[in-house]
KOLMIBA-118829 format. One line per 4 residues: their letters; for each residue y negated, z negated, x negated of N, C-alpha, C, O. Coordinates in pm, 1 decimal, always signed. Layout:
A) Y/Z/X/Y/Z/X/Y/Z/X/Y/Z/X; ...
END
This chain:
MTTT) +100.3/+3836.3/-2661.2/+67.4/+3747.0/-2554.7/+39.5/+3607.9/-2613.8/+117.4/+3561.4/-2697.0; -62.8/+3544.0/-2575.7/-91.2/+3410.9/-2623.8/-65.9/+3308.6/-2511.3/-109.8/+3323.3/-2397.3; +8.5/+3203.5/-2552.2/+44.4/+3102.7/-2457.6/-41.7/+2978.3/-2503.7/-34.6/+2938.3/-2619.9; -116.1/+2923.3/-2417.5/-194.3/+2798.4/-2453.9/-106.6/+2675.1/-2420.2/-57.6/+2660.6/-2308.2
IDAQ) -90.1/+2594.0/-2513.1/-17.5/+2469.0/-2493.9/-122.4/+2356.1/-2466.6/-210.6/+2331.0/-2548.8; -110.4/+2293.5/-2355.9/-211.1/+2193.3/-2324.9/-185.5/+2068.4/-2406.8/-81.8/+2051.7/-2471.1; -289.3/+1978.1/-2400.8/-281.0/+1860.1/-2495.9/-197.6/+1750.8/-2437.2/-227.4/+1633.4/-2459.2; -103.4/+1780.6/-2369.7/-8.9/+1676.8/-2307.3/+122.0/+1692.2/-2366.1/+169.1/+1805.7/-2372.1
APTI) +189.9/+1589.9/-2412.2/+327.6/+1600.8/-2464.5/+414.9/+1655.0/-2365.1/+394.0/+1635.9/-2245.3; +515.6/+1724.5/-2410.0/+623.7/+1774.1/-2309.1/+684.7/+1656.0/-2245.8/+685.6/+1546.8/-2302.6; +737.9/+1676.3/-2124.6/+807.4/+1573.3/-2056.3/+941.7/+1546.7/-2115.1/+1035.3/+1624.7/-2097.8; +951.4/+1440.6/-2182.3/+1074.6/+1393.4/-2249.8/+1110.0/+1251.2/-2196.7/+1033.1/+1155.5/-2205.0
PTIP) +1238.3/+1247.1/-2139.5/+1275.1/+1115.4/-2082.3/+1263.9/+1006.2/-2186.2/+1282.4/+1027.0/-2306.1; +1233.6/+892.2/-2136.0/+1233.2/+774.6/-2213.8/+1367.6/+750.2/-2282.2/+1469.1/+740.8/-2213.1; +1372.3/+739.9/-2413.2/+1496.8/+732.5/-2483.4/+1493.8/+598.5/-2561.4/+1403.1/+580.6/-2642.6; +1589.3/+502.5/-2540.9/+1590.6/+385.9/-2613.4/+1585.1/+406.6/-2760.7/+1648.5/+499.4/-2811.0
ASHE) +1514.3/+327.0/-2831.9/+1490.6/+336.2/-2976.3/+1630.6/+334.5/-3057.8/+1643.7/+385.3/-3169.2; +1726.6/+272.9/-2990.5/+1859.9/+265.8/-3058.9/+1941.2/+393.7/-3029.8/+2049.2/+408.6/-3086.9; +1895.1/+485.9/-2944.5/+1971.6/+600.8/-2908.9/+1993.2/+693.8/-3032.2/+1903.1/+716.8/-3112.9; +2114.0/+743.7/-3040.8/+2138.3/+850.2/-3147.2/+2189.3/+976.9/-3083.6/+2278.2/+973.4/-2998.5
SVPA) +2136.1/+1083.1/-3122.6/+2175.4/+1214.3/-3076.6/+2293.0/+1259.1/-3161.0/+2295.0/+1229.5/-3280.5; +2392.1/+1329.8/-3105.1/+2500.3/+1368.6/-3185.7/+2522.3/+1523.3/-3159.9/+2600.6/+1564.7/-3074.4; +2450.1/+1600.5/-3237.3/+2468.9/+1748.6/-3221.0/+2615.9/+1790.2/-3265.0/+2668.1/+1741.1/-3365.1; +2670.4/+1870.5/-3195.7/+2817.2/+1907.6/-3227.3/+2827.9/+2062.0/-3204.3/+2756.4/+2122.5/-3124.4
ARGI) +2919.7/+2117.0/-3278.5/+2947.7/+2263.7/-3264.8/+3095.5/+2280.0/-3289.9/+3156.4/+2200.0/-3361.1; +3154.0/+2384.3/-3231.2/+3285.2/+2418.0/-3253.0/+3297.3/+2567.9/-3297.2/+3240.8/+2656.1/-3232.5; +3369.9/+2594.1/-3405.2/+3376.7/+2731.2/-3455.0/+3511.9/+2781.8/-3458.9/+3604.2/+2710.3/-3497.9; +3529.9/+2906.5/-3419.2/+3662.9/+2971.9/-3426.1/+3647.8/+3098.0/-3510.7/+3572.7/+3189.3/-3476.3
WRGN) +3720.6/+3101.0/-3621.9/+3710.6/+3210.1/-3714.8/+3770.1/+3337.6/-3651.5/+3874.4/+3329.0/-3586.7; +3709.4/+3451.2/-3667.6/+3752.9/+3573.6/-3613.5/+3784.7/+3681.9/-3715.7/+3815.9/+3795.1/-3678.7; +3776.7/+3647.3/-3845.3/+3813.5/+3740.2/-3949.2/+3681.1/+3809.6/-3999.9/+3576.7/+3798.9/-3935.5; +3688.4/+3876.2/-4109.5/+3579.0/+3947.2/-4165.4/+3455.4/+3851.7/-4178.4/+3344.8/+3893.6/-4144.2
VHTD) +3470.1/+3731.9/-4224.0/+3364.2/+3631.0/-4231.2/+3282.6/+3621.3/-4110.2/+3160.5/+3608.6/-4119.5; +3345.2/+3626.7/-3991.7/+3277.4/+3619.4/-3861.7/+3335.9/+3491.7/-3789.2/+3457.8/+3475.1/-3783.7; +3252.5/+3407.7/-3737.2/+3292.5/+3290.4/-3664.5/+3218.0/+3282.1/-3523.9/+3095.2/+3289.9/-3519.6; +3289.0/+3267.4/-3418.1/+3237.0/+3240.5/-3287.6/+3209.2/+3091.4/-3277.1/+3295.0/+3009.3/-3309.5
LTSR) +3088.0/+3056.0/-3231.3/+3046.2/+2913.8/-3222.1/+3008.2/+2880.0/-3075.4/+2965.6/+2965.0/-2997.2; +3026.9/+2748.1/-3044.1/+2986.5/+2691.5/-2921.1/+2921.6/+2557.7/-2950.6/+2980.3/+2474.1/-3019.3; +2798.0/+2535.7/-2898.2/+2732.7/+2415.9/-2897.3/+2686.4/+2382.4/-2754.3/+2619.8/+2465.1/-2691.9; +2716.2/+2276.0/-2706.0/+2691.1/+2237.3/-2569.0/+2741.5/+2352.9/-2477.3/+2862.1/+2377.8/-2475.9
HFEY) +2654.6/+2424.3/-2400.7/+2706.4/+2539.8/-2327.4/+2659.3/+2673.7/-2385.7/+2663.6/+2777.0/-2318.9; +2614.3/+2669.5/-2512.1/+2572.0/+2796.0/-2571.5/+2674.2/+2857.8/-2654.7/+2743.5/+2787.0/-2727.7; +2690.2/+2990.3/-2649.5/+2783.6/+3059.7/-2730.0/+2702.4/+3154.8/-2823.6/+2615.2/+3230.9/-2781.7; +2738.5/+3143.4/-2950.6/+2673.4/+3232.2/-3055.1/+2776.3/+3254.1/-3164.8/+2892.6/+3215.9/-3152.7
ATGE) +2731.9/+3314.0/-3267.4/+2818.5/+3349.0/-3374.5/+2748.8/+3357.6/-3511.0/+2627.1/+3374.3/-3519.1; +2827.0/+3345.9/-3615.9/+2779.2/+3370.4/-3753.7/+2859.6/+3477.3/-3817.3/+2978.6/+3493.4/-3790.1; +2794.4/+3550.2/-3902.0/+2858.9/+3655.1/-3978.0/+2799.2/+3674.2/-4111.7/+2712.3/+3596.0/-4150.2; +2838.9/+3771.0/-4184.4/+2775.9/+3804.1/-4305.3/+2756.3/+3952.5/-4320.4/+2824.9/+4031.1/-4254.9
PEAI) +2659.9/+3994.3/-4409.2/+2638.7/+4140.4/-4432.3/+2766.0/+4209.6/-4490.0/+2853.9/+4143.7/-4545.5; +2772.2/+4337.8/-4475.7/+2879.9/+4416.3/-4519.8/+2900.1/+4391.5/-4672.4/+3013.5/+4392.6/-4720.2; +2793.5/+4370.0/-4745.7/+2797.2/+4354.5/-4890.5/+2895.9/+4248.6/-4938.8/+2955.3/+4260.5/-5046.1; +2912.1/+4143.3/-4855.5/+3005.9/+4038.9/-4894.7/+3128.5/+4033.7/-4800.2/+3191.6/+3928.9/-4787.0
GGTD) +3161.3/+4145.3/-4735.5/+3285.3/+4156.7/-4663.5/+3265.6/+4124.5/-4509.1/+3364.8/+4106.6/-4438.4; +3146.6/+4117.9/-4461.2/+3126.7/+4094.4/-4320.9/+3099.0/+4232.2/-4241.4/+3112.1/+4342.5/-4294.5; +3061.6/+4213.6/-4115.9/+3035.5/+4323.9/-4036.5/+2892.2/+4330.0/-3992.4/+2854.0/+4418.4/-3915.7; +2808.6/+4233.0/-4041.9/+2663.6/+4230.6/-4007.3/+2634.0/+4231.2/-3857.5/+2536.6/+4292.7/-3813.9
LAPS) +2719.2/+4161.6/-3776.6/+2709.6/+4165.9/-3636.4/+2639.3/+4036.7/-3585.8/+2604.2/+4023.2/-3468.5; +2620.9/+3940.7/-3684.2/+2556.7/+3816.4/-3641.1/+2486.6/+3759.7/-3762.6/+2519.8/+3792.8/-3876.4; +2385.0/+3670.2/-3736.3/+2312.8/+3611.3/-3848.1/+2411.4/+3526.1/-3941.1/+2511.3/+3474.6/-3890.7; +2384.6/+3512.7/-4067.2/+2463.0/+3438.5/-4155.5/+2444.6/+3286.3/-4117.9/+2349.0/+3254.7/-4047.0
PMDL) +2529.7/+3195.4/-4161.4/+2503.7/+3051.9/-4136.6/+2372.3/+3011.3/-4204.0/+2302.1/+2925.6/-4150.3; +2338.2/+3064.9/-4311.6/+2209.7/+3024.4/-4375.4/+2091.4/+3074.8/-4298.3/+1988.9/+3006.9/-4291.5; +2102.7/+3198.7/-4236.4/+2005.8/+3245.4/-4147.6/+1974.6/+3154.5/-4034.2/+1858.7/+3128.1/-4002.1; +2081.7/+3105.8/-3972.7/+2079.2/+3006.9/-3863.6/+2018.1/+2877.8/-3913.2/+1940.5/+2813.8/-3842.3
FVGG) +2053.4/+2838.8/-4036.4/+1996.8/+2710.7/-4090.1/+1842.2/+2718.0/-4099.6/+1770.1/+2631.6/-4049.8; +1794.4/+2828.8/-4168.2/+1647.4/+2828.5/-4180.8/+1581.4/+2864.1/-4047.3/+1467.2/+2823.6/-4025.7; +1649.8/+2940.7/-3952.5/+1591.2/+2958.3/-3825.6/+1581.8/+2829.2/-3745.8/+1484.6/+2803.0/-3674.9; +1691.2/+2746.8/-3761.3/+1693.5/+2614.8/-3692.7/+1582.1/+2526.1/-3749.7/+1522.4/+2448.2/-3675.5
TAGC) +1553.3/+2536.3/-3879.4/+1444.3/+2460.5/-3939.4/+1310.7/+2502.4/-3879.3/+1230.2/+2416.9/-3842.1; +1287.1/+2628.5/-3869.6/+1174.5/+2678.4/-3799.2/+1159.4/+2630.1/-3660.3/+1052.1/+2581.8/-3624.0; +1261.1/+2640.3/-3580.3/+1260.0/+2588.7/-3441.6/+1244.0/+2432.4/-3441.2/+1170.4/+2378.5/-3358.5; +1305.6/+2369.2/-3523.4/+1298.9/+2220.1/-3527.5/+1148.0/+2179.7/-3552.3/+1091.8/+2096.5/-3481.0
LAVV) +1087.7/+2242.0/-3655.3/+950.0/+2204.5/-3685.3/+858.9/+2248.7/-3565.2/+764.3/+2175.5/-3536.1; +879.8/+2356.8/-3497.9/+806.2/+2395.7/-3384.0/+810.2/+2290.4/-3275.4/+706.5/+2252.8/-3220.8; +930.1/+2242.5/-3243.8/+938.1/+2137.8/-3144.4/+866.5/+2016.3/-3186.0/+803.2/+1955.8/-3099.5; +868.1/+1971.1/-3310.0/+804.5/+1851.7/-3355.6/+656.4/+1877.1/-3348.8/+585.0/+1788.2/-3302.5
VEVV) +604.2/+1988.8/-3390.2/+467.0/+2019.2/-3386.3/+410.2/+2001.6/-3240.6/+307.3/+1938.6/-3216.4; +489.7/+2065.1/-3144.5/+449.0/+2054.6/-3007.7/+444.9/+1918.4/-2955.0/+347.4/+1880.3/-2890.4; +552.6/+1837.4/-2980.5/+550.0/+1703.7/-2942.1/+436.9/+1616.6/-3004.5/+369.0/+1540.3/-2935.8; +421.4/+1632.0/-3133.1/+317.9/+1544.8/-3200.2/+187.0/+1594.1/-3149.1/+102.8/+1508.6/-3121.4
AGEL) +156.7/+1725.0/-3132.0/+26.0/+1768.4/-3084.5/-1.4/+1706.6/-2952.5/-113.3/+1662.1/-2927.1; +96.3/+1702.2/-2867.2/+78.0/+1645.0/-2731.3/+46.4/+1490.1/-2741.5/-42.5/+1440.9/-2671.9; +117.7/+1418.1/-2825.6/+90.4/+1280.6/-2844.9/-55.9/+1255.9/-2901.5/-121.9/+1158.6/-2865.4; -101.1/+1346.9/-2989.6/-238.0/+1334.7/-3037.5/-347.5/+1394.8/-2954.8/-466.0/+1381.7/-2985.4
GIAF) -306.4/+1461.1/-2849.4/-403.6/+1517.8/-2760.9/-469.9/+1648.6/-2818.7/-585.3/+1683.4/-2793.5; -383.3/+1715.0/-2898.0/-431.0/+1840.4/-2962.8/-380.5/+1966.6/-2885.2/-259.9/+1985.5/-2869.7; -464.4/+2042.7/-2842.4/-425.1/+2167.9/-2773.9/-421.6/+2281.7/-2872.2/-510.1/+2290.0/-2957.4; -321.6/+2372.5/-2864.9/-321.8/+2490.5/-2954.3/-288.7/+2610.6/-2875.6/-225.8/+2603.8/-2770.0
ESLE) -332.8/+2725.0/-2929.6/-310.4/+2855.9/-2850.2/-186.0/+2923.5/-2909.8/-110.1/+2984.3/-2834.2; -163.0/+2916.5/-3033.0/-44.4/+2980.0/-3097.6/+12.9/+2908.2/-3211.9/-59.4/+2840.0/-3284.6; +134.4/+2919.5/-3230.8/+208.3/+2851.6/-3344.2/+315.2/+2955.6/-3393.8/+399.2/+3000.6/-3315.9; +309.3/+2991.7/-3523.8/+411.7/+3073.0/-3581.8/+463.3/+3007.0/-3707.2/+381.7/+2968.6/-3790.9
IDVD) +587.5/+2991.6/-3725.7/+652.1/+2940.4/-3840.1/+743.6/+3027.7/-3905.7/+832.8/+3084.1/-3842.4; +726.1/+3044.4/-4040.8/+826.4/+3120.7/-4119.8/+890.0/+3022.1/-4222.4/+822.9/+2941.7/-4287.1; +1021.8/+3035.0/-4231.4/+1090.2/+2952.3/-4328.8/+1181.2/+3045.9/-4404.5/+1262.5/+3121.4/-4351.3; +1158.6/+3032.8/-4539.1/+1239.2/+3118.7/-4628.5/+1313.2/+3025.2/-4724.0/+1251.7/+2945.5/-4794.7
GHLG) +1448.3/+3036.3/-4724.9/+1535.2/+2951.3/-4815.7/+1571.8/+3032.3/-4937.7/+1619.6/+3144.8/-4922.8; +1552.5/+2982.5/-5054.4/+1584.2/+3049.8/-5173.9/+1724.2/+3007.4/-5213.4/+1744.0/+2896.3/-5262.6; +1818.4/+3092.3/-5193.1/+1962.9/+3074.2/-5206.3/+2027.3/+3157.4/-5313.9/+2048.2/+3276.2/-5289.4; +2059.1/+3109.5/-5424.6/+2134.3/+3188.3/-5528.1/+2276.3/+3197.0/-5483.3/+2338.8/+3098.5/-5444.1
TRGF) +2328.1/+3323.2/-5490.5/+2467.4/+3346.3/-5449.0/+2570.6/+3310.3/-5550.7/+2689.2/+3300.9/-5519.1; +2527.7/+3290.1/-5672.3/+2632.8/+3267.2/-5780.5/+2713.4/+3142.2/-5754.3/+2833.0/+3146.3/-5783.2; +2663.0/+3032.1/-5703.3/+2742.9/+2914.6/-5676.7/+2837.1/+2942.6/-5567.3/+2953.1/+2903.4/-5580.1; +2799.1/+3010.0/-5454.1/+2887.0/+3039.8/-5345.0/+2999.1/+3131.7/-5390.6/+3116.3/+3113.3/-5357.9
LGTA) +2954.6/+3238.1/-5472.8/+3059.0/+3333.0/-5516.7/+3148.9/+3275.6/-5629.3/+3250.2/+3336.6/-5663.4; +3113.3/+3161.5/-5685.9/+3187.9/+3103.8/-5786.0/+3172.8/+3165.8/-5925.4/+3258.2/+3148.2/-6012.4; +3065.9/+3236.5/-5943.9/+3041.7/+3310.5/-6070.1/+2961.9/+3224.9/-6169.7/+2950.0/+3261.4/-6286.6; +2909.7/+3116.5/-6125.9/+2836.6/+3023.8/-6217.2/+2849.1/+2879.8/-6163.5/+2867.7/+2857.0/-6044.0
DVPP) +2838.9/+2789.8/-6251.5/+2847.2/+2648.5/-6227.2/+2711.8/+2598.7/-6169.5/+2649.8/+2511.5/-6230.4; +2665.4/+2650.4/-6056.3/+2535.8/+2611.2/-6004.6/+2550.6/+2569.4/-5860.8/+2651.8/+2606.9/-5801.6; +2457.6/+2492.9/-5795.0/+2473.9/+2458.3/-5665.2/+2480.9/+2580.0/-5568.2/+2411.6/+2678.7/-5593.2; +2557.9/+2577.4/-5463.6/+2574.3/+2689.3/-5380.1/+2470.0/+2690.3/-5261.6/+2466.7/+2781.3/-5178.8
NIQV) +2387.6/+2584.7/-5260.5/+2295.8/+2557.1/-5145.8/+2157.6/+2607.4/-5180.8/+2125.2/+2638.2/-5295.5; +2075.6/+2614.1/-5072.1/+1937.5/+2645.5/-5087.1/+1870.4/+2539.2/-5178.0/+1892.0/+2418.9/-5163.9; +1789.6/+2589.9/-5269.9/+1725.8/+2496.8/-5373.0/+1580.4/+2477.8/-5351.7/+1522.3/+2375.6/-5388.3; +1518.3/+2583.0/-5288.6/+1380.0/+2583.0/-5261.5/+1354.8/+2641.6/-5119.0/+1407.3/+2746.0/-5080.2
LDVT) +1272.5/+2567.8/-5047.0/+1243.0/+2608.3/-4907.7/+1089.1/+2627.8/-4894.9/+1010.2/+2535.5/-4915.3; +1051.3/+2754.1/-4859.6/+907.2/+2781.6/-4832.1/+886.7/+2788.0/-4689.3/+950.7/+2865.6/-4618.4; +791.2/+2701.5/-4641.3/+758.8/+2688.3/-4497.6/+611.0/+2733.6/-4480.1/+521.6/+2680.2/-4545.6; +587.4/+2830.7/-4392.7/+450.8/+2874.6/-4363.2/+425.5/+2852.6/-4211.7/+498.6/+2901.6/-4125.6
VRLT) +324.3/+2780.9/-4186.8/+291.6/+2744.4/-4055.9/+142.8/+2812.2/-4023.3/+45.0/+2785.6/-4093.1; +137.1/+2895.4/-3918.5/+13.8/+2944.2/-3874.4/-15.7/+2895.9/-3732.8/+58.9/+2919.1/-3637.7; -127.2/+2828.5/-3725.4/-168.5/+2751.9/-3600.6/-311.1/+2792.3/-3558.8/-401.3/+2796.5/-3642.4; -330.9/+2821.6/-3430.6/-456.7/+2847.6/-3378.8/-487.6/+2733.4/-3284.6/-414.9/+2707.5/-3188.7
TSAT) -601.4/+2663.3/-3315.2/-635.7/+2545.7/-3238.7/-786.4/+2521.9/-3254.8/-849.4/+2572.1/-3347.9; -842.1/+2443.6/-3161.0/-976.1/+2397.5/-3171.2/-988.8/+2252.8/-3230.0/-1096.0/+2192.5/-3234.6; -876.9/+2205.9/-3271.5/-872.0/+2065.2/-3328.1/-957.1/+2055.5/-3454.5/-978.8/+2155.2/-3523.3; -1003.5/+1938.6/-3483.4/-1089.2/+1912.5/-3591.9/-996.0/+1912.9/-3723.1/-873.5/+1903.3/-3716.0
EAQV) -1064.9/+1924.6/-3839.8/-981.1/+1920.1/-3962.7/-905.5/+1790.1/-3982.0/-794.1/+1790.4/-4034.6; -962.8/+1681.8/-3941.5/-887.8/+1550.4/-3943.6/-770.7/+1547.3/-3855.7/-664.1/+1497.6/-3892.3; -790.5/+1604.5/-3729.6/-685.6/+1612.1/-3640.2/-562.9/+1692.4/-3691.0/-446.7/+1653.8/-3678.1; -601.4/+1808.7/-3750.2/-499.3/+1898.4/-3806.5/-424.3/+1831.9/-3914.1/-301.6/+1841.5/-3917.3
EELK) -493.4/+1761.2/-4007.7/-426.1/+1687.0/-4114.9/-328.3/+1583.6/-4062.1/-218.4/+1570.2/-4116.0; -365.0/+1511.4/-3959.8/-279.2/+1413.3/-3889.0/-148.6/+1483.1/-3827.1/-35.4/+1435.8/-3838.2; -179.3/+1598.9/-3762.0/-73.1/+1679.5/-3707.8/+28.7/+1714.4/-3815.2/+147.5/+1683.1/-3806.4; -26.5/+1783.5/-3920.7/+56.3/+1828.7/-4026.8/+137.2/+1718.6/-4091.2/+257.7/+1734.0/-4111.2
DASS) +72.6/+1606.3/-4124.5/+145.8/+1493.6/-4191.4/+262.2/+1441.1/-4106.3/+376.4/+1427.5/-4150.4; +222.4/+1411.3/-3974.9/+326.3/+1355.9/-3883.9/+443.5/+1446.7/-3849.9/+559.3/+1406.2/-3838.9; +402.5/+1578.4/-3833.4/+501.9/+1678.8/-3797.7/+601.7/+1702.6/-3914.7/+722.0/+1717.6/-3893.1; +547.9/+1705.6/-4037.9/+634.0/+1728.1/-4154.3/+725.8/+1601.3/-4169.7/+844.9/+1613.2/-4198.7
RRCP) +670.7/+1489.8/-4150.8/+740.6/+1359.6/-4180.6/+852.3/+1343.3/-4074.1/+961.1/+1294.0/-4103.6; +820.5/+1387.9/-3945.6/+918.0/+1357.7/-3831.4/+1015.1/+1467.2/-3814.2/+1104.9/+1451.4/-3731.5; +1008.1/+1576.9/-3882.6/+1104.7/+1687.3/-3859.1/+1239.8/+1664.6/-3912.0/+1254.1/+1658.3/-4034.1; +1345.5/+1650.9/-3829.6/+1473.0/+1617.8/-3874.3/+1526.7/+1716.4/-3975.7/+1587.3/+1675.2/-4074.6
ALGL) +1504.9/+1854.9/-3953.0/+1553.5/+1947.8/-4048.4/+1484.6/+1939.8/-4182.3/+1552.6/+1944.6/-4284.8; +1354.0/+1928.0/-4187.1/+1290.6/+1904.6/-4318.0/+1338.1/+1778.1/-4385.1/+1352.5/+1770.7/-4507.2; +1362.8/+1676.0/-4299.0/+1420.8/+1554.1/-4356.0/+1547.9/+1568.3/-4427.4/+1574.8/+1495.3/-4522.8; +1632.1/+1665.3/-4382.0/+1763.1/+1689.0/-4448.1/+1736.6/+1752.4/-4590.7/+1804.4/+1719.1/-4687.9
FRAA) +1643.0/+1837.8/-4597.6/+1600.9/+1897.3/-4727.6/+1552.9/+1796.6/-4815.8/+1593.8/+1792.2/-4931.8; +1464.8/+1710.1/-4768.7/+1406.0/+1604.8/-4850.0/+1514.7/+1517.5/-4903.1/+1520.1/+1492.7/-5023.6; +1603.6/+1468.8/-4816.3/+1708.0/+1383.9/-4859.3/+1799.0/+1448.9/-4965.4/+1856.4/+1378.1/-5048.1; +1811.6/+1570.6/-4964.0/+1888.1/+1643.2/-5066.6/+1800.8/+1680.1/-5193.5/+1845.5/+1756.6/-5278.9
NLTI) +1681.2/+1626.1/-5202.7/+1598.9/+1640.4/-5310.2/+1562.4/+1783.3/-5342.2/+1543.8/+1821.0/-5457.9; +1552.9/+1861.1/-5237.7/+1514.9/+2001.8/-5257.3/+1370.5/+2021.5/-5260.9/+1299.9/+1934.5/-5209.8; +1317.0/+2124.2/-5314.4/+1176.0/+2159.1/-5319.3/+1141.7/+2217.4/-5186.5/+1207.6/+2310.9/-5140.9; +1037.1/+2163.4/-5120.8/+978.5/+2222.1/-4995.3/+831.2/+2260.7/-5031.3/+753.0/+2176.4/-5075.3
NEDW) +799.1/+2381.5/-5012.5/+670.2/+2434.3/-5030.6/+612.5/+2454.9/-4886.2/+655.1/+2547.7/-4817.5; +519.9/+2373.0/-4841.3/+474.1/+2378.3/-4705.2/+326.6/+2414.7/-4706.3/+242.2/+2343.0/-4760.1; +296.6/+2538.4/-4639.6/+159.9/+2582.9/-4628.0/+123.1/+2600.1/-4484.7/+193.5/+2667.2/-4409.3; +14.4/+2540.9/-4446.2/-43.1/+2558.9/-4309.1/-171.6/+2637.5/-4320.2/-258.5/+2609.1/-4402.7
FVTA) -181.3/+2743.5/-4229.0/-295.2/+2821.7/-4215.8/-350.3/+2803.4/-4074.0/-281.0/+2836.8/-3977.9; -477.0/+2749.5/-4057.2/-518.0/+2708.5/-3931.2/-639.2/+2804.6/-3903.5/-728.3/+2823.7/-3986.2; -634.0/+2867.1/-3771.9/-744.6/+2957.0/-3733.1/-809.8/+2884.2/-3621.8/-741.8/+2828.2/-3535.8; -943.5/+2882.9/-3620.3/-1011.8/+2818.5/-3503.3/-995.8/+2897.9/-3377.2/-1000.6/+3020.9/-3380.4
A) -976.3/+2828.8/-3262.6/-957.2/+2881.0/-3138.6/-1086.0/+2925.6/-3077.6/-1087.1/+2975.5/-2965.1
END
């Protein structure tokens, strides 16, 4: 199914420039590396695969982190496209985080976090090449999740594949 996003920015209330958002979550450990979480009115969980003592009943925290990055970038692309008057028919984003487990497991003195992030964006639009470049630059620059990776000096490999609508 293809959904066409019109060239109008989503309706977002006017937010004062000084406004700060404060995302928050609460976690309750349930054992077997499983945690029930609540954010606002949403309930979800994190877990780990059986290979590291989990039950594989929920995505890992790092799965949620890279999934959140894909969702964050999608929101920013939609908002920026609306601001620029760019319509698009489809948007798909894959985010792969390269995480060595040796730091987490304590078997080597290496960082426990993701060191390289591969971001692949597939966009179907009738926008011009110049419009797409502006959309790419602004979206990448304004994405809070990608900003966290940049602030941590991690490598971000970002590839956009654009198909004419």
